[in-house]
LUMVOMAR-238255 format. One line per 5 residues: number of its first residue (from 1); their letters; for each residue x, y, z of N, C-alpha, C, O. Coordinates in pm, whole numbers, plus 50000, padded with zeros to 5 digits. Example, Ala and Ser with C-alpha at 12.3 -4.5 7.8 and 13.67 -1.06 7.14 Angstrom:
1 = as = 51319 49431 50780 51230 49550 50780 51320 49670 50780 51424 49668 50846 ~ 51285 49775 50708 51367 49894 50714 51290 50003 50787 51341 50114 50804
//
This chain:
1 = misvl = 51894 50122 51631 51877 50110 51486 51741 50050 51451 51668 50004 51538 ~ 51711 50051 51323 51584 50003 51271 51610 49901 51160 51701 49919 51079 ~ 51530 49795 51157 51538 49698 51047 51453 49747 50931 51360 49826 50951 ~ 51483 49702 50811 51408 49741 50691 51353 49616 50624 51424 49516 50609 ~ 51226 49622 50582 51161 49512 50512 51114 49560 50376 51042 49659 50365
6 = iltkn = 51155 49488 50270 51116 49522 50133 51051 49401 50068 51112 49294 50063 ~ 50929 49415 50019 50860 49308 49948 50890 49318 49799 50885 49427 49742 ~ 50923 49204 49736 50962 49208 49595 50906 49092 49515 50878 48985 49569 ~ 50892 49115 49387 50869 49013 49284 50913 49075 49152 50843 49160 49096 ~ 51028 49032 49103 51084 49084 48978 51098 49237 48980 51032 49308 48903
11 = eeqdl = 51184 49285 49069 51200 49429 49089 51341 49476 49052 51393 49568 49114 ~ 51404 49414 48951 51540 49450 48916 51553 49596 48872 51660 49655 48886 ~ 51446 49655 48820 51453 49794 48776 51454 49891 48893 51537 49982 48898 ~ 51362 49873 48987 51344 49971 49095 51429 49943 49219 51459 50034 49296 ~ 51467 49816 49239 51532 49779 49364 51663 49852 49394 51684 49890 49509
16 = pgcla = 51751 49873 49296 51878 49942 49330 51856 50079 49396 51922 50111 49495 ~ 51763 50158 49343 51736 50289 49402 51677 50277 49541 51710 50356 49630 ~ 51590 50179 49560 51530 50157 49691 51637 50119 49793 51642 50176 49902 ~ 51722 50022 49758 51826 49977 49849 51927 50087 49879 51976 50097 49992 ~ 51958 50169 49780 52051 50279 49802 51997 50377 49905 52073 50437 49981
21 = svawc = 51864 50394 49908 51802 50490 50001 51798 50438 50144 51773 50514 50237 ~ 51823 50306 50163 51826 50250 50299 51961 50188 50330 51973 50103 50418 ~ 52065 50230 50256 52199 50173 50275 52255 50200 50414 52350 50134 50456 ~ 52197 50296 50486 52239 50327 50621 52200 50218 50722 52251 50215 50834 ~ 52109 50129 50682 52056 50027 50773 52147 49903 50773 52196 49862 50668
26 = ddihl = 52168 49844 50891 52252 49724 50901 52170 49595 50906 52225 49488 50933 ~ 52039 49606 50880 51955 49485 50883 51842 49500 50780 51728 49529 50814 ~ 51877 49479 50653 51781 49491 50544 51732 49351 50506 51811 49261 50480 ~ 51600 49335 50503 51540 49207 50468 51459 49219 50339 51373 49306 50325 ~ 51490 49131 50245 51414 49123 50121 51317 49006 50133 51360 48891 50149
31 = fdsfs = 51187 49034 50126 51084 48931 50134 51033 48909 49992 50949 48984 49942 ~ 51085 48806 49928 51068 48789 49784 50972 48676 49749 50968 48572 49815 ~ 50894 48698 49642 50798 48597 49595 50855 48520 49476 50791 48508 49371 ~ 50978 48469 49493 51048 48388 49393 51062 48462 49259 51009 48419 49156 ~ 51135 48571 49265 51166 48648 49143 51250 48563 49049 51331 48481 49092
36 = ddkti = 51229 48584 48918 51310 48512 48819 51392 48608 48733 51435 48573 48623 ~ 51414 48728 48785 51503 48823 48717 51627 48842 48806 51668 48748 48873 ~ 51686 48960 48807 51808 48983 48882 51784 49037 49023 51877 49082 49089 ~ 51659 49033 49069 51625 49089 49201 51711 49033 49312 51765 49109 49393 ~ 51725 48902 49318 51800 48840 49427 51948 48876 49420 52010 48904 49523
41 = diaks = 52005 48876 49302 52147 48913 49287 52172 49056 49333 52272 49084 49398 ~ 52080 49145 49299 52094 49285 49340 52087 49297 49492 52166 49368 49553 ~ 51991 49225 49551 51976 49229 49697 52102 49177 49767 52146 49235 49866 ~ 52157 49070 49715 52279 49013 49775 52396 49112 49767 52479 49118 49857 ~ 52401 49187 49658 52512 49283 49642 52506 49394 49745 52607 49459 49773
46 = ygati = 52386 49417 49801 52370 49517 49907 52374 49455 50046 52355 49524 50146 ~ 52398 49326 50052 52408 49259 50181 52274 49231 50249 52270 49212 50370 ~ 52168 49230 50173 52035 49207 50230 52015 49060 50264 52070 48971 50198 ~ 51936 49034 50368 51895 48899 50404 51771 48864 50323 51677 48944 50316 ~ 51769 48748 50262 51660 48713 50170 51573 48601 50226 51623 48497 50268
51 = tqrrf = 51443 48625 50225 51344 48524 50263 51247 48513 50147 51201 48615 50094 ~ 51214 48389 50106 51124 48371 49992 50999 48292 50032 51005 48199 50112 ~ 50887 48331 49973 50758 48266 49998 50667 48291 49878 50668 48400 49821 ~ 50589 48191 49840 50492 48208 49732 50384 48306 49775 50327 48294 49884 ~ 50355 48403 49690 50254 48504 49721 50114 48444 49707 50085 48378 49607
56 = dnwaa = 50027 48466 49808 49888 48423 49799 49795 48543 49797 49718 48560 49703 ~ 49802 48627 49900 49733 48755 49900 49810 48849 49991 49896 48806 50068 ~ 49778 48977 49981 49861 49076 50051 49863 49059 50201 49970 49058 50263 ~ 49745 49045 50262 49740 49037 50408 49811 48912 50459 49892 48921 50552 ~ 49781 48797 50400 49843 48673 50445 49995 48677 50426 50070 48632 50513
61 = hqnwg = 50038 48732 50314 50181 48739 50284 50254 48829 50383 50359 48792 50436 ~ 50200 48947 50407 50265 49040 50498 50262 48990 50643 50359 49005 50716 ~ 50149 48931 50683 50140 48877 50819 50242 48765 50841 50304 48756 50948 ~ 50259 48679 50739 50358 48571 50750 50497 48630 50766 50576 48583 50848 ~ 50528 48732 50688 50659 48793 50694 50690 48850 50831 50800 48830 50884
66 = lsnip = 50596 48920 50889 50619 48981 51020 50636 48876 51129 50706 48899 51227 ~ 50571 48761 51112 50578 48655 51213 50701 48567 51199 50743 48506 51297 ~ 50759 48558 51079 50863 48459 51056 51001 48513 51020 51100 48441 51033 ~ 51011 48637 50978 51141 48692 50942 51216 48734 51070 51159 48804 51153 ~ 51340 48692 51086 51417 48721 51209 51480 48860 51206 51598 48874 51175
71 = fkhpw = 51403 48962 51238 51455 49098 51240 51554 49116 51354 51537 49062 51463 ~ 51658 49192 51327 51762 49217 51427 51717 49321 51530 51754 49313 51647 ~ 51637 49417 51485 51598 49528 51572 51448 49523 51604 51371 49463 51529 ~ 51407 49586 51713 51266 49579 51755 51170 49659 51668 51049 49635 51672 ~ 51220 49755 51589 51135 49835 51503 51168 49807 51355 51284 49791 51318
76 = vlyid = 51064 49800 51274 51079 49767 51132 51019 49878 51046 50908 49925 51070 ~ 51095 49918 50944 51046 50010 50841 51010 49927 50720 51096 49858 50664 ~ 50884 49931 50678 50839 49854 50563 50828 49948 50442 50760 50050 50448 ~ 50894 49912 50332 50885 49991 50209 50875 49897 50089 50912 49780 50097 ~ 50825 49950 49980 50818 49875 49854 50937 49914 49766 51003 50015 49790
81 = aderv = 50963 49833 49664 51079 49856 49578 51070 49987 49500 51172 50044 49464 ~ 50947 50035 49475 50932 50160 49401 50922 50281 49494 50874 50387 49454 ~ 50968 50264 49617 50969 50374 49714 51113 50406 49754 51203 50322 49744 ~ 51131 50529 49801 51263 50575 49842 51251 50651 49973 51159 50730 49992 ~ 51344 50627 50064 51351 50704 50189 51419 50836 50159 51534 50839 50116
86 = sdglr = 51349 50946 50182 51407 51079 50155 51515 51111 50257 51526 51044 50360 ~ 51594 51213 50229 51701 51252 50321 51645 51290 50458 51701 51252 50561 ~ 51535 51365 50458 51476 51407 50584 51425 51290 50666 51445 51286 50788 ~ 51361 51196 50601 51311 51078 50672 51427 50994 50725 51422 50942 50836 ~ 51533 50982 50644 51649 50905 50687 51707 50961 50817 51740 50886 50908
91 = enllh = 51718 51093 50824 51774 51156 50945 51687 51128 51066 51739 51103 51175 ~ 51555 51133 51049 51466 51107 51161 51468 50961 51203 51454 50929 51321 ~ 51486 50872 51106 51495 50730 51139 51626 50700 51212 51629 50620 51306 ~ 51733 50764 51171 51863 50742 51236 51863 50792 51380 51936 50740 51464 ~ 51782 50892 51407 51776 50948 51542 51652 50902 51619 51619 50957 51723
96 = feetr = 51585 50801 51566 51466 50748 51631 51506 50674 51759 51588 50582 51755 ~ 51448 50715 51871 51482 50654 52000 51369 50558 52039 51270 50596 52101 ~ 51389 50431 52000 51283 50332 52019 51252 50303 52165 51142 50258 52197 ~ 51347 50327 52253 51325 50296 52394 51244 50405 52465 51203 50387 52580 ~ 51221 50518 52397 51151 50629 52462 51008 50646 52412 50951 50755 52422
101 = tdhaa = 50952 50541 52359 50814 50550 52311 50736 50426 52350 50790 50315 52353 ~ 50609 50445 52379 50522 50332 52408 50426 50308 52292 50326 50238 52307 ~ 50458 50365 52176 50375 50346 52057 50397 50208 51997 50500 50144 52016 ~ 50295 50164 51922 50307 50038 51848 50351 50063 51704 50410 49976 51640 ~ 50321 50184 51654 50352 50215 51514 50356 50366 51492 50308 50444 51575
106 = feiqr = 50415 50404 51379 50421 50545 51341 50378 50561 51196 50415 50482 51109 ~ 50299 50665 51172 50262 50701 51036 50375 50779 50972 50445 50856 51037 ~ 50392 50758 50841 50490 50833 50764 50419 50888 50640 50342 50817 50576 ~ 50446 51012 50608 50382 51073 50490 50451 51026 50363 50573 51034 50349 ~ 50368 50977 50270 50420 50932 50141 50387 51034 50033 50277 51089 50030
111 = rdfaw = 50483 51057 49946 50462 51144 49830 50457 51057 49705 50555 50992 49671 ~ 50343 51057 49638 50330 50985 49511 50370 51077 49397 50327 51192 49391 ~ 50454 51026 49307 50500 51104 49193 50445 51047 49063 50439 50925 49045 ~ 50406 51136 48973 50356 51095 48842 50472 51055 48752 50588 51066 48790 ~ 50438 51008 48633 50537 50965 48533 50629 51077 48490 50740 51052 48443
116 = ngrwl = 50584 51203 48506 50667 51317 48466 50746 51375 48583 50808 51480 48571 ~ 50744 51304 48696 50820 51348 48813 50749 51447 48902 50808 51495 49000 ~ 50622 51481 48870 50550 51579 48951 50486 51511 49072 50425 51405 49061 ~ 50500 51574 49188 50436 51524 49309 50285 51543 49297 50238 51654 49272 ~ 50211 51436 49314 50065 51441 49307 50011 51484 49444 49942 51407 49511
121 = khaqi = 50044 51604 49482 50015 51653 49617 49867 51654 49648 49827 51621 49760 ~ 49784 51692 49553 49640 51701 49576 49566 51575 49532 49470 51533 49596 ~ 49611 51514 49423 49544 51396 49369 49561 51274 49458 49476 51185 49459 ~ 49670 51270 49533 49696 51155 49619 49588 51144 49726 49563 51240 49799 ~ 49524 51026 49736 49412 51009 49827 49457 50985 49971 49403 51046 50063
126 = spyyl = 49555 50899 49991 49600 50864 50127 49745 50904 50145 49834 50833 50099 ~ 49773 51016 50211 49912 51061 50225 49989 50996 50340 50112 50997 50339 ~ 49918 50939 50439 49987 50883 50555 49968 50732 50564 49857 50681 50547 ~ 50078 50661 50592 50076 50516 50599 50153 50469 50723 50253 50530 50762 ~ 50105 50360 50784 50174 50301 50899 50289 50215 50847 50269 50099 50811
131 = rlfrp = 50407 50271 50844 50521 50201 50784 50634 50173 50882 50726 50098 50850 ~ 50630 50231 51000 50730 50204 51103 50657 50144 51222 50567 50206 51278 ~ 50696 50022 51261 50618 49953 51365 50699 49844 51433 50804 49803 51386 ~ 50646 49799 51546 50697 49679 51610 50627 49561 51543 50504 49555 51547 ~ 50698 49469 51483 50633 49363 51405 50535 49278 51485 50436 49230 51429
136 = ekmry = 50561 49259 51613 50469 49177 51694 50340 49252 51728 50246 49192 51780 ~ 50336 49381 51697 50217 49462 51726 50148 49511 51599 50071 49607 51604 ~ 50175 49447 51488 50114 49488 51363 50057 49366 51290 50120 49260 51287 ~ 49939 49382 51232 49883 49279 51146 49806 49348 51033 49775 49467 51041 ~ 49775 49270 50929 49709 49325 50811 49582 49247 50780 49572 49127 50806
141 = erlvn = 49484 49318 50724 49360 49257 50678 49328 49305 50537 49372 49414 50498 ~ 49254 49227 50461 49212 49248 50323 49311 49184 50226 49432 49186 50247 ~ 49254 49126 50117 49333 49056 50017 49423 49150 49940 49534 49113 49901 ~ 49375 49273 49916 49450 49372 49840 49431 49508 49906 49332 49530 49976 ~ 49527 49599 49885 49524 49727 49957 49498 49702 50105 49403 49756 50161
146 = pvsip = 49581 49620 50168 49556 49577 50306 49551 49692 50405 49618 49794 50390 ~ 49468 49673 50507 49456 49770 50614 49554 49732 50725 49559 49617 50768 ~ 49631 49829 50771 49727 49806 50879 49655 49820 51013 49589 49921 51038 ~ 49668 49719 51098 49598 49721 51226 49701 49709 51339 49747 49599 51370 ~ 49738 49822 51401 49836 49818 51509 49771 49784 51643 49656 49817 51668
151 = dgavg = 49847 49718 51726 49800 49684 51860 49863 49781 51959 49957 49747 52032 ~ 49810 49904 51961 49865 50005 52049 49856 50144 51988 49797 50163 51882 ~ 49915 50239 52056 49909 50379 52014 49988 50402 51886 50085 50333 51856 ~ 49944 50503 51811 50007 50537 51683 50058 50681 51688 49986 50771 51731 ~ 50179 50702 51645 50236 50836 51636 50260 50874 51492 50218 50804 51400
156 = rlsgy = 50328 50984 51472 50359 51030 51336 50504 51076 51331 50548 51156 51414 ~ 50577 51025 51232 50718 51059 51215 50733 51150 51094 50679 51120 50988 ~ 50803 51259 51110 50818 51354 50999 50921 51303 50899 51007 51221 50931 ~ 50911 51355 50777 50997 51311 50669 50916 51237 50565 50815 51175 50598 ~ 50959 51243 50440 50880 51184 50332 50932 51047 50287 51053 51023 50283
161 = ldhyp = 50838 50960 50255 50867 50837 50185 50820 50858 50041 50700 50871 50017 ~ 50911 50862 49948 50879 50896 49809 50843 50771 49729 50915 50672 49730 ~ 50731 50780 49658 50674 50666 49586 50665 50697 49437 50618 50804 49398 ~ 50710 50602 49354 50709 50619 49209 50628 50506 49144 50685 50413 49087 ~ 50494 50515 49152 50407 50407 49104 50411 50386 48953 50368 50281 48904
166 = fskgv = 50461 50486 48878 50465 50474 48732 50608 50451 48681 50637 50477 48564 ~ 50695 50402 48768 50834 50382 48729 50848 50282 48615 50944 50288 48538 ~ 50753 50188 48603 50758 50088 48496 50661 50122 48382 50640 50041 48292 ~ 50603 50243 48387 50514 50287 48280 50367 50271 48314 50331 50196 48405 ~ 50283 50341 48240 50139 50339 48262 50081 50200 48231 49990 50154 48300
171 = rywlq = 50134 50135 48128 50085 50002 48092 50098 49905 48210 50005 49830 48240 ~ 50214 49906 48275 50236 49818 48390 50139 49854 48503 50085 49765 48569 ~ 50119 49983 48526 50026 50027 48631 49886 49971 48605 49821 49921 48697 ~ 49841 49980 48481 49708 49928 48447 49701 49777 48464 49603 49725 48517 ~ 49803 49706 48419 49803 49561 48433 49799 49519 48579 49728 49426 48617
176 = rhlgy = 49876 49588 48661 49879 49556 48803 49743 49583 48868 49698 49506 48952 ~ 49679 49691 48828 49549 49724 48887 49436 49635 48836 49332 49624 48901 ~ 49457 49573 48722 49361 49471 48680 49363 49354 48778 49258 49299 48813 ~ 49481 49317 48823 49493 49212 48924 49433 49255 49057 49367 49176 49124 ~ 49457 49381 49095 49397 49431 49218 49244 49427 49210 49176 49394 49307
181 = admea = 49191 49461 49091 49046 49463 49073 48986 49324 49093 48876 49311 49147 ~ 49058 49221 49050 49010 49084 49072 48991 49056 49221 48890 48998 49261 ~ 49088 49096 49302 49081 49070 49446 48976 49158 49513 48906 49113 49604 ~ 48965 49284 49471 48864 49372 49528 48723 49318 49497 48636 49320 49584 ~ 48703 49270 49374 48573 49215 49335 48541 49090 49415 48427 49068 49455
186 = amrle = 48642 49006 49440 48621 48885 49519 48576 48919 49661 48489 48853 49717 ~ 48636 49024 49719 48595 49067 49854 48455 49127 49851 48377 49108 49945 ~ 48422 49200 49745 48288 49258 49731 48183 49148 49723 48078 49158 49786 ~ 48210 49044 49646 48117 48932 49634 48101 48859 49767 47991 48817 49802 ~ 48209 48845 49840 48203 48781 49972 48114 48860 50067 48035 48802 50141
191 = dlnkg = 48125 48993 50065 48040 49077 50148 47893 49061 50109 47805 49056 50195 ~ 47866 49055 49979 47728 49038 49931 47671 48903 49976 47556 48895 50019 ~ 47752 48798 49966 47705 48665 50004 47680 48654 50155 47590 48582 50199 ~ 47760 48724 50232 47746 48722 50378 47638 48817 50428 47596 48809 50543 ~ 47595 48908 50340 47499 49009 50383 47560 49110 50478 47492 49161 50567
196 = tsfsl = 47688 49137 50458 47759 49232 50545 47695 49370 50537 47670 49422 50429 ~ 47670 49429 50652 47609 49563 50656 47715 49667 50691 47815 49636 50757 ~ 47692 49790 50645 47788 49897 50667 47715 50018 50726 47601 50046 50690 ~ 47782 50088 50816 47722 50198 50890 47774 50333 50842 47895 50356 50838 ~ 47682 50423 50805 47720 50557 50764 47779 50633 50882 47874 50710 50866
201 = rkalf = 47723 50612 51000 47773 50680 51119 47919 50643 51144 48002 50730 51172 ~ 47951 50513 51136 48089 50469 51158 48180 50515 51045 48298 50545 51067 ~ 48127 50520 50925 48207 50564 50810 48248 50710 50824 48354 50750 50776 ~ 48164 50789 50891 48191 50932 50905 48259 50969 51036 48343 51059 51040 ~ 48223 50898 51145 48263 50947 51277 48345 50850 51361 48389 50887 51470
206 = skdft = 48367 50729 51315 48443 50635 51397 48584 50687 51423 48649 50739 51333 ~ 48631 50673 51547 48765 50716 51583 48869 50609 51550 48990 50636 51549 ~ 48820 50488 51522 48907 50378 51482 48927 50385 51330 48832 50364 51255 ~ 49050 50415 51286 49076 50433 51143 49039 50310 51062 48980 50322 50954 ~ 49073 50190 51113 49044 50067 51041 48894 50046 51025 48847 50011 50917
211 = ekrfh = 48819 50068 51133 48674 50054 51127 48614 50157 51032 48525 50126 50952 ~ 48662 50279 51041 48612 50387 50956 48634 50356 50808 48543 50373 50728 ~ 48753 50309 50773 48784 50278 50633 48701 50159 50584 48656 50157 50470 ~ 48680 50060 50671 48600 49942 50634 48460 49983 50593 48409 49937 50491 ~ 48397 50068 50673 48260 50110 50643 48255 50208 50526 48159 50208 50449
216 = qkglf = 48356 50291 50511 48361 50381 50396 48368 50303 50265 48295 50333 50170 ~ 48456 50203 50260 48469 50123 50139 48341 50046 50110 48298 50039 49995 ~ 48280 49988 50215 48158 49911 50197 48045 49995 50141 47973 49951 50052 ~ 48030 50116 50192 47924 50206 50143 47957 50258 50003 47868 50273 49919 ~ 48084 50286 49980 48125 50337 49849 48095 50235 49739 48054 50272 49629
221 = ykmpg = 48117 50107 49769 48094 50003 49670 47946 49988 49632 47914 49929 49529 ~ 47858 50041 49715 47714 50032 49686 47664 50148 49600 47550 50145 49553 ~ 47748 50247 49579 47704 50367 49506 47695 50342 49356 47787 50284 49298 ~ 47587 50385 49291 47581 50378 49145 47674 50485 49085 47693 50591 49145 ~ 47732 50456 48970 47821 50553 48908 47948 50577 48986 48004 50686 48984
226 = rpfik = 47993 50474 49056 48108 50489 49145 48235 50541 49075 48302 50628 49132 ~ 48270 50494 48956 48391 50545 48891 48386 50696 48868 48486 50766 48888 ~ 48269 50747 48827 48257 50891 48802 48259 50969 48933 48314 51079 48940 ~ 48198 50912 49037 48200 50976 49169 48344 50990 49218 48383 51093 49272 ~ 48423 50884 49198 48563 50889 49241 48639 50996 49163 48721 51068 49220
231 = wlymv = 48612 51006 49033 48679 51107 48952 48645 51247 49000 48733 51331 49014 ~ 48516 51272 49027 48474 51403 49078 48537 51433 49213 48580 51545 49240 ~ 48540 51332 49299 48598 51351 49432 48745 51391 49422 48791 51481 49493 ~ 48818 51323 49333 48960 51352 49322 48986 51486 49254 49069 51564 49300 ~ 48916 51512 49144 48943 51633 49066 48888 51758 49135 48956 51860 49143
236 = igrra = 48764 51749 49187 48700 51865 49250 48720 51867 49401 48765 51966 49457 ~ 48685 51754 49466 48694 51747 49612 48836 51762 49664 48860 51838 49758 ~ 48928 51691 49604 49067 51698 49648 49150 51795 49565 49268 51815 49593 ~ 49090 51856 49465 49152 51958 49380 49274 51903 49306 49380 51966 49301 ~ 49255 51784 49248 49364 51723 49170 49405 51810 49052 49517 51799 49001
241 = fldgh = 49314 51898 49007 49346 51986 48894 49463 52079 48927 49529 52129 48836 ~ 49488 52102 49057 49601 52187 49096 49735 52117 49068 49840 52182 49066 ~ 49731 51986 49046 49852 51913 49009 49872 51912 48858 49958 51841 48806 ~ 49792 51992 48788 49806 52003 48643 49754 51881 48569 49670 51806 48619 ~ 49807 51863 48448 49765 51752 48363 49788 51617 48432 49707 51525 48418
246 = agtty = 49897 51607 48506 49927 51481 48576 49819 51448 48678 49782 51331 48693 ~ 49769 51550 48747 49666 51527 48849 49535 51478 48791 49476 51383 48843 ~ 49488 51542 48684 49361 51500 48624 49376 51364 48554 49282 51285 48553 ~ 49492 51338 48497 49515 51207 48434 49517 51097 48539 49462 50989 48518 ~ 49581 51125 48652 49585 51026 48760 49445 50998 48813 49412 50883 48842
251 = atlqs = 49362 51102 48826 49224 51083 48870 49148 50996 48770 49067 50912 48809 ~ 49173 51017 48641 49108 50937 48538 49151 50791 48546 49069 50700 48532 ~ 49280 50767 48569 49329 50630 48583 49267 50562 48705 49233 50444 48700 ~ 49252 50636 48813 49190 50579 48933 49042 50545 48910 48992 50446 48962 ~ 48973 50629 48831 48833 50600 48802 48821 50478 48709 48727 50400 48720
256 = iyeyf = 48918 50462 48619 48921 50343 48533 48942 50218 48619 48878 50115 48597 ~ 49031 50228 48716 49054 50116 48809 48924 50081 48881 48891 49964 48899 ~ 48852 50183 48923 48724 50160 48992 48626 50088 48899 48548 50004 48943 ~ 48630 50124 48771 48541 50058 48674 48583 49914 48651 48498 49827 48627 ~ 48714 49886 48657 48761 49747 48651 48692 49665 48761 48647 49553 48737
261 = ivlkt = 48686 49721 48881 48625 49650 48994 48477 49627 48969 48425 49519 48997 ~ 48408 49729 48916 48265 49716 48884 48243 49602 48785 48157 49516 48806 ~ 48319 49602 48676 48304 49499 48573 48334 49360 48626 48262 49265 48597 ~ 48442 49348 48703 48480 49217 48755 48376 49166 48856 48346 49047 48859 ~ 48320 49256 48938 48217 49216 49033 48094 49164 48959 48037 49061 48996
266 = reliq = 48053 49235 48854 47940 49189 48773 47967 49051 48713 47880 48965 48711 ~ 48088 49032 48666 48126 48905 48606 48118 48791 48708 48067 48683 48677 ~ 48166 48815 48829 48162 48712 48933 48018 48681 48976 47984 48565 49000 ~ 47936 48785 48984 47795 48764 49021 47726 48681 48914 47647 48592 48944 ~ 47754 48712 48789 47693 48638 48678 47738 48492 48678 47658 48402 48654
271 = qqtnp = 47865 48469 48706 47916 48332 48713 47853 48255 48828 47828 48135 48817 ~ 47828 48325 48938 47767 48260 49054 47619 48231 49028 47566 48128 49069 ~ 47552 48324 48958 47408 48307 48932 47382 48205 48822 47287 48127 48829 ~ 47468 48206 48719 47450 48115 48607 47576 48032 48582 47645 48050 48481 ~ 47605 47940 48675 47727 47859 48658 47714 47768 48536 47605 47718 48507
276 = k = 47823 47747 48468 47821 47661 48350 47832 47514 48391 47832 47426 48304
//
């Protein structure tokens, strides 16, 4: 069997559907950041084990969870409250033979759905995520949008993990990404202060996914007109227009998020240059 880990903070709306999709599991862990709604009561009704910790940043929070939560099984499936295990993925997880693999982790394909229920098949930037792993062989880096760093070989498990990022509405999505922009800007300023350099060669050709993404992000942050470049990449490069109105709207929201990061970075630089 496989253990399940769900991170939560005030998820009374989405949690019931998430828990229902993993009801087949006999070891569900809720890693909660002291919710003050009905999240804990809902988790208890499904028999989940609850661990609580104050949230500081994504990497530190997730790393603490993997090191301190007493999982019953050697493999852990990590999902968020606004995600659902599809029927196909459930069947593959139930038949997963953990003793017959020397992998440290497995990628799972995620399907992001728009507010109208349409799969953002083309607009979605990252379709594969390391969500099934041995906890002792996984760690995370970055304050926000953490990078998964497995200690060992990586495989791929078929079946979809369905994601509903707009389940609480577009307003909530924007508010949440304003918070993400704060952390992204803080990391950008740290790189500037350290004089961190980034390699185009590694960004394009590195075989290490973590290294490749690190250099891609670093170079991308240096580009002028970054929000518009991201919009063009998503709409034209990834053909988000094939997802209809939802695809182009999602690309626009992502470019707005990128502009949040630009504005916040400028604000932090100004505060550092001209402290009051």
